[in-house]
DOMAR-299371 format. One line per field, with one value per residue: residue number from 1; residue in three letters; x negated, z, y of N, C-alpha, C in turn. Coordinates in steps of 0.2 Angstrom, whole numbers. Each point is the difference from the previous one (the first is absolute). Layout:
num <- c(NUM  ...)
residuo <- c(ALA  ...)
nu <- c(X  ...)
nw <- c(Z  ...)
nv <- c(Y  ...)
cau <- c(X  ...)
caw <- c(Z  ...)
cav <- c(Y  ...)
cu <- c(X  ...)
cw <- c(Z  ...)
cv <- c(Y  ...)
# end
This chain:
num <- c(1  2  3  4  5  6  7  8  9  10  11  12  13  14  15  16  17  18  19  20  21  22  23  24  25  26  27  28  29  30  31  32  33  34  35  36  37  38  39  40  41  42  43  44  45  46  47  48  49  50  51  52  53  54  55  56  57  58  59  60  61  62  63  64  65  66  67  68  69  70  71  72  73  74  75  76  77  78  79  80  81  82  83  84  85  86  87  88  89  90  91  92  93  94  95  96  97  98  99  100  101  102  103  104  105  106  107  108  109  110  111  112  113  114  115  116  117  118  119  120  121  122  123  124  125  126  127  128  129  130  131  132  133  134  135  136  137  138  139  140  141  142  143  144  145  146  147  148  149  150  151  152  153  154  155  156  157  158  159  160  161  162  163  164  165  166  167  168  169  170  171  172  173  174  175  176  177  178  179  180  181  182  183  184  185  186  187  188  189  190  191  192  193  194  195  196  197  198  199  200  201  202  203  204  205  206  207  208  209  210  211  212  213  214  215  216  217  218  219  220  221  222  223  224  225  226  227  228  229  230  231  232  233  234  235  236  237  238  239  240  241  242  243  244  245  246  247  248  249  250  251  252  253  254  255  256  257  258  259  260  261  262  263  264  265  266  267  268  269  270  271  272  273  274  275  276  277  278  279  280  281  282  283  284  285  286  287  288  289  290  291  292  293  294  295  296  297  298  299  300  301  302  303  304  305  306  307  308  309  310  311  312  313  314  315  316  317  318  319  320  321  322  323  324  325  326  327  328  329  330  331  332  333  334  335  336  337  338  339  340  341  342  343  344  345  346  347  348  349  350  351  352  353  354  355  356  357  358  359  360  361  362  363  364  365  366  367)
residuo <- c(UNK  UNK  UNK  UNK  UNK  UNK  UNK  UNK  UNK  UNK  UNK  UNK  UNK  UNK  UNK  UNK  UNK  UNK  UNK  UNK  UNK  UNK  UNK  UNK  UNK  UNK  UNK  UNK  UNK  UNK  UNK  UNK  UNK  UNK  UNK  UNK  UNK  UNK  UNK  UNK  UNK  UNK  UNK  UNK  UNK  UNK  UNK  UNK  UNK  UNK  UNK  UNK  UNK  UNK  UNK  UNK  UNK  UNK  UNK  UNK  UNK  UNK  UNK  UNK  UNK  UNK  UNK  UNK  UNK  UNK  UNK  UNK  UNK  UNK  UNK  UNK  UNK  UNK  UNK  UNK  UNK  UNK  UNK  UNK  UNK  UNK  UNK  UNK  UNK  UNK  UNK  UNK  UNK  UNK  UNK  UNK  UNK  UNK  UNK  UNK  UNK  UNK  UNK  UNK  UNK  UNK  UNK  UNK  UNK  UNK  UNK  UNK  UNK  UNK  UNK  UNK  UNK  UNK  UNK  UNK  UNK  UNK  UNK  UNK  UNK  UNK  UNK  UNK  UNK  UNK  UNK  UNK  UNK  UNK  UNK  UNK  UNK  UNK  UNK  UNK  UNK  UNK  UNK  UNK  UNK  UNK  UNK  UNK  UNK  UNK  UNK  UNK  UNK  UNK  UNK  UNK  UNK  UNK  UNK  UNK  UNK  UNK  UNK  UNK  UNK  UNK  UNK  UNK  UNK  UNK  UNK  UNK  UNK  UNK  UNK  UNK  UNK  UNK  UNK  UNK  UNK  UNK  UNK  UNK  UNK  UNK  UNK  UNK  UNK  UNK  UNK  UNK  UNK  UNK  UNK  UNK  UNK  UNK  UNK  UNK  UNK  UNK  UNK  UNK  UNK  UNK  UNK  UNK  UNK  UNK  UNK  UNK  UNK  UNK  UNK  UNK  UNK  UNK  UNK  UNK  UNK  UNK  UNK  UNK  UNK  UNK  UNK  UNK  UNK  UNK  UNK  UNK  UNK  UNK  UNK  UNK  UNK  UNK  UNK  UNK  UNK  UNK  UNK  UNK  UNK  UNK  UNK  UNK  UNK  UNK  UNK  UNK  UNK  UNK  UNK  UNK  UNK  UNK  UNK  UNK  UNK  UNK  UNK  UNK  UNK  UNK  UNK  UNK  UNK  UNK  UNK  UNK  UNK  UNK  UNK  UNK  UNK  UNK  UNK  UNK  UNK  UNK  UNK  UNK  UNK  UNK  UNK  UNK  UNK  UNK  UNK  UNK  UNK  UNK  UNK  UNK  UNK  UNK  UNK  UNK  UNK  UNK  UNK  UNK  UNK  UNK  UNK  UNK  UNK  UNK  UNK  UNK  UNK  UNK  UNK  UNK  UNK  UNK  UNK  UNK  UNK  UNK  UNK  UNK  UNK  UNK  UNK  UNK  UNK  UNK  UNK  UNK  UNK  UNK  UNK  UNK  UNK  UNK  UNK  UNK  UNK  UNK  UNK  UNK  UNK  UNK  UNK  UNK  UNK  UNK  UNK  UNK  UNK  UNK  UNK  UNK  UNK  UNK  UNK  UNK  UNK  UNK  UNK  UNK  UNK  UNK  UNK)
nu <- c(211  -5  5  7  -4  -2  1  0  5  -4  -2  -1  -7  -2  0  -5  3  -4  1  -4  -6  1  -4  0  4  3  0  7  -7  5  -2  1  -1  -5  3  -2  0  -3  -3  2  -5  -4  -7  2  -4  6  4  3  6  8  2  2  4  -3  2  -8  0  -5  -4  -3  -7  -8  0  -1  3  -4  4  -4  -2  5  1  3  3  4  -5  7  0  -5  3  -4  1  -2  6  -2  1  0  -3  -8  -1  2  -3  2  -6  -1  -3  -9  2  -3  4  -5  4  -3  6  2  5  2  1  3  -5  -4  2  -4  -7  2  -4  -3  -4  -4  0  -2  3  1  -6  3  2  -4  4  5  -1  7  1  5  6  -4  6  2  5  -2  5  2  6  3  1  3  -1  2  -4  5  -4  4  -3  6  -4  -1  2  -2  2  0  -4  3  2  5  5  -4  -6  -1  1  4  6  1  1  2  -4  0  4  -4  -1  5  4  -2  0  1  -5  4  -5  5  -3  7  -5  3  -4  2  -7  1  7  -3  0  -8  -1  5  -2  4  1  -3  4  7  2  -1  1  1  0  0  -6  4  0  3  -3  -1  2  1  -7  4  -7  -3  -6  -2  7  5  -2  -1  -2  7  -2  3  1  3  1  4  3  -4  -2  -6  -1  -3  3  -4  3  3  3  -1  6  -3  4  -3  -3  6  -6  3  -7  3  -3  2  -3  4  -1  -2  -4  2  0  4  2  4  8  2  7  -4  1  5  -1  3  4  8  2  -2  -1  -6  -3  -1  0  -2  -7  0  -3  1  6  -4  7  7  2  4  3  7  5  3  5  4  3  -4  2  -1  -5  -4  -3  -6  -3  -7  0  -4  -1  -5  -2  3  0  3  -8  -6  3  -7  -1  4  7  1  5  5  5  0  8  -1  7  -3  3  0  -3  6  3  -6  2  -5  0  -5  1  -5  1  -4  -5  6  4  2  -1  6  0  2  3  0  6  -1  5)
nw <- c(10  -4  -1  -7  -5  2  -5  -2  1  1  -4  2  1  -1  4  -1  0  2  -6  -2  2  -5  -2  6  2  4  8  1  7  0  7  5  3  3  -6  -2  -7  -2  -1  -4  -3  -6  2  1  -6  -6  -2  -7  3  -2  3  2  -4  7  3  1  2  3  -1  3  -2  -1  -1  4  -3  0  3  4  -1  4  -6  -2  -6  0  -3  0  0  2  6  1  1  5  2  7  4  5  -1  3  -6  -3  -3  -5  -2  0  -4  0  4  -6  2  0  -2  -3  0  -3  4  -7  0  -4  -2  -4  -5  2  -1  8  0  3  -2  3  -10  0  -2  -5  -1  2  -7  6  4  -1  7  -1  2  2  -4  4  1  1  1  5  -1  4  -1  8  -2  4  -2  7  -1  -4  -5  -2  -4  0  -4  -1  -5  -4  -8  -2  -1  8  -3  -1  6  -4  3  -2  -1  4  -4  7  -3  1  4  -4  2  6  -3  6  1  8  -9  4  -4  -1  -4  0  -1  -2  -4  -7  2  -6  -3  1  4  4  5  5  -7  1  -3  2  -4  -1  4  -3  -5  1  -2  6  -5  8  -2  9  3  5  3  1  4  -4  -2  -2  -4  3  -3  1  3  -6  2  -6  3  0  5  -4  6  -5  6  -4  -5  5  1  2  2  -5  0  7  -1  6  5  0  5  -6  0  2  -5  -5  -1  -4  -1  0  -4  1  -4  3  -7  7  -6  -3  6  2  -3  -3  6  -4  -1  -4  -5  2  -3  -7  -3  -3  5  -2  5  -2  5  -1  7  -2  2  5  3  2  5  5  -1  5  -6  -1  -4  0  -2  -5  1  -8  2  0  -2  3  -4  0  3  -3  6  -1  5  3  -4  -2  3  -8  -6  1  -7  -1  -6  3  0  -6  3  1  -6  3  1  4  2  4  -2  -3  0  -9  0  3  -5  -3  1  3  3  -1  5  2  4  2  6  3  -8  -7  -6  -5  -3  -6  -1  -7  -1  -6  0)
nv <- c(-106  -1  4  2  1  5  4  5  0  0  -4  -7  3  -10  -4  -5  -6  -3  -4  2  2  8  -2  1  -3  3  -3  0  0  -1  2  -8  3  -2  3  -5  4  -6  3  -5  5  3  2  5  5  -1  3  0  4  -3  7  0  4  3  -4  -2  -6  2  -3  -3  2  -3  6  3  2  5  4  6  -3  -1  -3  3  0  6  4  3  -3  1  0  5  -5  -5  -4  -3  -5  1  -6  2  5  -6  2  5  -2  6  -4  1  -8  -3  -3  -5  -6  8  2  4  7  1  8  0  6  -5  -4  -6  0  -2  0  -4  3  -4  1  4  6  -1  3  5  3  0  -3  7  -2  -3  6  -2  2  2  -5  2  -4  -2  -3  -3  -5  -1  -7  -1  -3  -1  -4  0  0  2  4  1  1  7  4  7  1  7  -7  0  -5  -4  -5  -6  4  -4  10  1  -3  -5  -5  -2  -4  -5  -3  -1  -7  -3  4  1  3  5  0  4  3  6  7  1  0  3  -8  -3  2  9  -5  -2  6  -1  1  7  2  4  1  3  0  5  -3  -4  -8  -4  -5  -1  -4  -3  -6  1  -4  5  4  6  5  7  -1  8  3  7  -1  0  7  1  -6  -1  -6  -3  0  -2  -3  -5  2  0  5  0  4  3  5  -1  -3  -3  -2  -9  1  -8  -2  -4  -2  1  3  4  3  6  2  5  3  6  2  4  1  -6  -2  -1  4  0  2  -3  1  -5  1  -3  -6  -1  7  -2  -4  -5  -2  5  2  6  4  4  1  7  -1  6  -5  -4  -5  -1  -6  1  -4  6  -3  3  -1  2  -7  1  -4  -4  -4  1  -3  3  -3  0  1  -1  6  -1  7  1  -3  -1  -1  -2  -4  0  8  3  3  -7  4  -7  7  -3  0  4  0  3  4  1  8  3  5  3  5  -4  4  1  -1  2  -1  4  1  4  -5  6  -6  3  -5  -1  -8  -4  -1  -3  -4)
cau <- c(3  3  5  -3  -2  3  -6  4  0  2  6  8  3  3  -5  2  -5  -6  -3  -7  -3  -3  -8  2  8  4  5  1  2  2  -4  0  -8  -6  -3  -6  2  -6  0  -5  0  -5  -1  -1  -3  2  9  3  4  4  2  10  2  4  -3  -1  -4  -6  -3  -8  -4  -3  -4  2  0  4  7  -3  -2  7  0  7  1  -2  -5  3  6  1  1  -5  3  4  3  1  6  -2  6  2  4  5  0  -6  -6  -6  -4  -5  -5  4  -2  4  5  8  3  -1  5  -5  6  -1  8  3  -3  -7  -4  -4  -5  -3  -8  -7  -4  0  2  -7  -2  5  -4  3  5  -1  5  5  3  6  2  6  7  0  1  0  0  0  4  -3  4  -5  4  -3  -7  0  1  -2  1  1  -3  5  -4  2  -5  3  -1  3  4  7  0  -4  -4  -6  -6  2  5  -3  4  0  2  8  2  -4  2  2  -4  4  -3  4  0  -1  4  -4  5  2  3  4  -6  -2  -7  -1  7  -4  -4  -2  -2  3  -1  5  0  0  6  1  4  -3  4  -7  0  -3  2  -3  2  -1  4  0  3  -8  1  -3  -4  -2  -5  -3  6  -4  3  6  10  2  2  5  1  6  2  5  5  -4  -6  -3  -5  -6  -4  -6  4  -7  2  7  0  4  1  -1  4  -6  2  -4  2  -3  -5  0  -3  0  -6  3  2  5  6  4  -2  5  4  8  2  0  5  -1  0  3  5  5  -1  5  5  -5  -4  -6  -1  -9  1  -8  0  -8  -2  6  3  6  2  10  2  8  3  5  6  1  5  -5  0  -7  1  -8  -7  -4  -5  -5  -3  -5  -5  -5  -2  -3  1  7  4  1  4  -2  1  6  6  4  8  2  5  5  2  -2  3  -4  5  -2  2  4  -4  1  -7  -4  -7  -6  -5  -5  -3  -5  0  0  0  8  0  4  -1  6  -3  5  -1  2  3)
caw <- c(-6  -7  -5  -5  -3  -6  -4  -1  -10  -2  -4  4  7  6  2  -4  3  -4  1  0  1  -6  0  -2  1  8  2  7  2  5  3  4  5  -1  -6  -4  -3  -3  -9  -5  -3  -3  3  -7  3  -5  -2  -3  0  -2  5  -1  4  5  8  -2  3  -5  2  -2  -1  4  1  2  -3  3  -3  -7  -7  -5  -7  -6  -5  0  7  5  -3  8  5  4  8  -2  5  0  6  7  6  9  2  -5  -4  -5  1  -6  -1  -3  -4  -2  6  1  3  3  -7  1  -4  -3  -3  -7  -3  -7  -2  0  -2  2  1  7  -1  3  -5  1  -7  -3  2  -5  2  4  -1  5  2  2  7  -1  5  10  2  2  7  1  8  1  6  2  2  7  4  6  -3  -7  -2  -9  -3  -10  -2  -4  -1  -4  -1  -5  -6  0  -4  -2  -1  2  -2  1  3  7  3  2  1  5  -4  0  7  -2  2  5  9  7  4  4  0  -7  1  -7  -4  -7  -10  -5  -5  0  2  5  4  5  0  5  0  -6  -3  -6  -4  5  0  7  3  -1  3  -4  4  4  3  5  1  5  3  5  3  -1  -1  -6  6  -10  0  -5  -6  -2  5  -5  -2  7  -1  2  -1  2  2  5  -1  1  -2  3  -5  3  4  2  2  -4  -1  0  3  -3  2  -4  -4  -7  2  -6  4  -4  3  -4  3  -4  2  4  -4  -4  4  -3  5  0  -2  -5  -4  -8  -5  0  -5  -4  3  3  1  0  6  5  -1  5  4  4  6  0  10  1  7  2  3  -3  -6  1  -7  -1  -5  1  -7  1  10  8  3  3  -4  1  5  -1  8  -2  6  1  -5  -2  -4  -6  -5  -2  -9  -4  2  5  5  1  0  -7  0  -7  -4  3  8  7  0  -3  -6  -3  0  -6  -6  5  5  6  4  5  5  2  9  5  5  -4  -4  -3  -6  -3  -7  -6  -4  -3  -3  -5  -1)
cav <- c(-5  2  1  3  6  5  6  5  -4  8  0  0  5  -4  -4  -5  -3  -3  -6  0  4  2  4  10  0  0  -4  0  -7  1  -6  0  -1  3  -7  1  -2  -2  -1  -2  2  0  7  6  6  6  1  4  -3  4  1  4  6  -1  -5  -5  -6  -1  -7  4  -5  -4  4  9  7  7  2  3  -3  -1  4  -2  0  9  3  4  -4  -2  4  0  -1  -6  -1  -8  0  1  -6  2  5  1  8  -1  4  4  -6  3  -1  -4  -6  -6  -4  3  3  7  -2  4  1  3  3  0  -6  3  -8  -2  -1  -2  -4  0  -1  5  1  4  9  7  5  4  6  4  -3  5  2  -2  6  0  5  6  -2  -5  2  -7  -5  -6  -5  -3  -6  -3  -1  2  9  2  7  5  10  5  7  4  4  1  -4  -9  -1  -3  -6  -3  6  -4  3  -1  -6  -6  -4  -5  -5  -5  0  -6  -4  -3  3  2  8  4  8  1  8  4  4  -1  1  -4  -2  -7  -3  3  5  3  3  4  9  1  7  4  10  6  3  3  -4  -7  -6  -8  -6  -5  -10  -2  -3  -3  -7  2  8  3  5  4  10  1  6  4  4  8  2  2  -4  -1  -6  -4  -7  -4  -8  -3  8  4  6  6  6  -3  6  -1  -7  -4  -9  -1  -9  -4  -9  -7  -2  3  10  3  7  6  8  5  5  5  8  5  10  0  -2  6  7  -1  -7  1  -5  1  -3  -8  -3  4  1  -4  -8  -5  -4  -1  8  -1  6  0  5  -2  1  2  -3  -5  2  -5  3  -4  3  -2  0  3  0  7  3  0  -7  -3  -4  -3  3  -2  2  -2  1  3  2  5  3  -2  2  -5  3  -7  -6  -4  0  3  -4  -2  0  -3  2  -1  2  -5  -8  -6  1  5  4  3  4  8  5  -2  2  -3  5  -2  2  -4  5  5  1  -4  5  -4  -1  -4  -2  0  -10  -3  -6)
cu <- c(1  3  -1  -4  4  -4  6  0  0  7  9  -1  1  -5  5  -4  -7  -2  -7  -2  -7  -6  1  6  -2  6  1  5  4  -3  6  -5  -6  -4  -7  2  -7  2  -8  -1  -5  -1  -1  2  3  7  1  9  4  5  7  0  2  -6  0  -3  -5  -5  -10  -4  -4  -4  3  -1  5  6  -1  -4  5  1  6  -1  6  -4  2  7  0  -2  -5  1  3  0  0  4  -4  6  1  3  8  0  -6  -4  -4  -7  -3  -5  6  -4  0  4  7  4  3  5  -5  5  -3  6  0  -2  -6  -4  -6  -7  -5  -6  -5  -6  3  2  -7  2  3  -4  6  5  0  7  5  3  6  2  4  6  1  0  1  6  1  5  -4  4  -2  6  -4  -8  -2  0  -2  -1  2  -3  7  -4  4  -8  2  -1  2  6  6  -4  -9  -6  -8  -7  0  5  -5  7  1  3  6  2  -1  3  0  -5  3  -3  5  1  1  1  -5  4  3  3  1  -5  3  -4  -3  3  -4  -7  -3  -2  2  -1  5  -1  1  9  2  5  -2  4  -4  7  -3  6  -2  2  -5  2  -2  1  -9  2  -3  -3  -3  -1  -2  4  -5  4  4  6  2  2  9  -1  6  2  4  5  -2  -3  -5  -5  -8  -7  9  1  -13  1  10  -2  7  3  -1  7  -3  4  0  4  -2  -6  1  -2  0  -4  5  2  5  7  6  1  9  4  4  0  4  5  0  0  0  7  1  -5  6  -6  -5  -4  -7  -1  -7  1  -8  -1  -6  -3  3  5  5  3  8  1  6  1  8  5  2  5  -6  1  -7  0  -5  -4  -6  -4  -4  -5  -7  -4  -5  -3  -1  4  7  7  2  4  0  1  6  5  5  6  1  5  6  -1  -2  2  -2  6  -3  4  3  -7  2  -6  1  -4  -5  -3  -6  -1  -6  -2  -1  -1  7  2  6  1  5  -1  7  1  4  4  1)
cw <- c(-4  -3  -4  -3  -4  -3  0  -10  -3  -6  3  6  7  2  -3  3  -5  0  -1  2  -3  2  -3  4  9  -1  7  2  9  5  7  6  -4  -6  -5  -6  -6  -9  -4  -5  -3  0  -6  4  -3  1  -3  -3  -5  5  -3  6  7  3  -4  5  -2  5  1  -2  6  5  4  -4  2  -6  -6  -4  -6  -5  -5  -6  -4  9  6  2  10  4  7  7  -2  8  3  4  6  3  5  3  -4  -5  -4  1  -8  2  -3  -5  -2  1  -5  2  2  -5  1  -6  -3  -5  -8  -4  -6  0  -3  2  7  3  6  -1  5  -2  -1  -8  -3  1  -5  3  7  -1  11  4  0  5  3  5  8  -2  2  8  1  10  3  4  1  4  6  3  4  -3  -7  -1  -8  0  -7  -1  -4  -3  -6  -6  -8  -5  -1  -3  4  1  4  -1  -2  3  8  3  1  0  5  -6  2  8  0  1  3  4  2  2  3  -2  -10  -1  -10  -7  -5  -3  -4  -4  1  4  8  4  6  0  6  0  -7  -1  -5  -3  6  -1  6  4  2  5  -1  8  2  2  4  1  7  3  10  1  -1  1  -7  3  -7  3  -5  -5  -4  2  -6  -1  6  -3  2  0  0  0  3  -3  6  -1  5  -1  5  4  4  3  -6  -2  -1  0  -3  2  -5  -6  -9  1  -7  1  -7  3  -3  1  -5  3  3  -3  -4  4  -3  6  4  -2  -5  -1  -10  -2  -3  -8  0  1  -6  -1  0  -1  7  0  5  3  1  4  2  9  0  7  1  3  -2  -4  -2  -9  0  -7  2  -6  1  4  4  3  0  -6  4  4  3  4  -2  7  -2  -6  -1  -5  -7  -5  -1  -5  -2  4  6  6  1  4  -6  4  -4  0  8  6  7  0  -7  -9  -3  -2  -9  -5  6  2  8  5  3  6  5  7  1  5  -4  -5  -1  -6  -4  -6  -3  -4  -4  1  -4  -1  -7)
cv <- c(8  3  1  5  4  5  6  2  14  2  2  2  -3  -4  -8  -7  -2  -8  1  5  0  7  10  0  1  -3  0  -8  -1  -9  3  -1  2  -5  2  -2  -2  2  1  5  2  6  4  6  6  -4  3  -2  7  3  5  7  -2  -4  -7  -4  -2  -5  4  -5  -3  6  6  5  6  -1  4  -4  -3  4  -2  2  0  0  2  -6  -5  4  -2  -4  -8  -3  -7  0  -4  -5  1  7  1  6  -1  7  1  -2  6  -6  -7  -10  -7  -1  4  2  7  4  9  4  5  3  -1  -9  1  -7  3  0  -1  -3  3  4  9  2  4  6  3  7  5  8  2  -4  5  -1  2  7  -1  3  9  1  -10  -4  -9  -1  -5  -3  -5  -7  -4  0  2  8  1  7  2  5  0  5  1  -1  2  -2  -5  -1  -4  -5  -1  3  -5  4  0  -4  -5  -5  -6  -9  -3  -1  -10  -4  -5  3  3  7  4  6  3  5  2  1  -4  3  -2  -2  -7  -3  1  1  3  1  1  6  2  7  2  7  5  5  3  -7  -10  -3  -4  -3  -6  -7  0  -7  -2  -6  2  7  3  7  1  8  1  6  3  1  8  5  6  -4  -1  -9  -2  -10  -4  -6  -3  5  6  6  2  4  -6  5  3  -10  -3  -8  -1  -9  -1  -6  -4  0  4  9  0  7  7  3  5  7  7  5  4  5  -5  0  7  7  -1  -7  1  -6  1  -2  -8  -1  -7  3  5  -8  -6  -7  2  7  -1  7  0  9  -1  4  4  1  -6  0  -5  3  -1  5  -4  3  3  1  9  3  0  -8  -3  -6  -4  3  -5  0  0  1  4  -1  3  4  0  0  -8  0  -6  -6  -5  5  4  -2  -1  -4  -5  2  -4  2  -4  -6  -3  1  4  4  2  3  8  3  0  3  -3  5  -4  3  -2  6  8  2  -4  2  -6  2  -2  -4  -4  -8  0  -6  -3)
# end
């Protein structure tokens, strides 16, 4: 039984039902069992189609063409790869050719005109090939569940830009239509068209954070190798953290996992533990209390009033050496006591305790 056909709308970024089949467009067909889909068409050896920035589902011509022969106007709008769906393995595969009767995902970094033509374009003055720079370093995360496996590459280069970088990053096509795919994995970035990558190269820095999405329909394992020696790798997962050296694997239960990989250059880690001035100060109604740790250890912060009575205690448990200064890492105090009551105006003391270290500073509440 043939179920409805769908195609991808690159403007709305969602699948939409299709009543007719148009030349040059790719479609999803969901079928039950082995089904032949006879389509009568007039053979064509070329295709010209308007495309949008992001992913476009593109049809094929009547002859096989290498993906490298595709062109666009503007010239550099098309990215140099295409994907097709492997129904047997239930996953996307990189394609080297565009074959008749198959739909493809092709990414563009700008609105453009796509050209798919068996007849080569007129010869122009030959130009020297542009050799893309390679990352300063590159490593791989490997995800394994049952018989399925994915690899996600990541690395750094001083010229890499924030968000999606067409020189190095490799995006993953949108989630398949009506599929039982059992494993989804990718780097998450803030881009409406290329929000999930299987290769993420970021700007070289002393501290880098990358977001990772995993959707497992059965328990699996995350493995890594070739981490750069100059960085300490920390993997945050399900409210916990682990150092990636010397550990090399992480077991995960079935379900959705949003992980964070943090790389800190060893040379940038603090040489001594310090409690820093809170900000803002004076404050109303909330403040952030920053600190730095020279070594891993359990951390606690206690707030006292002028008489020395304990007002609030934060037990942060084990923290990794590093800087805890911005609002995503510093201790946040909402100006309430341990029982949840707003404290009155006045001067208070806050004290940080960790292994072999204690330091106290004062802050002011203004109501």
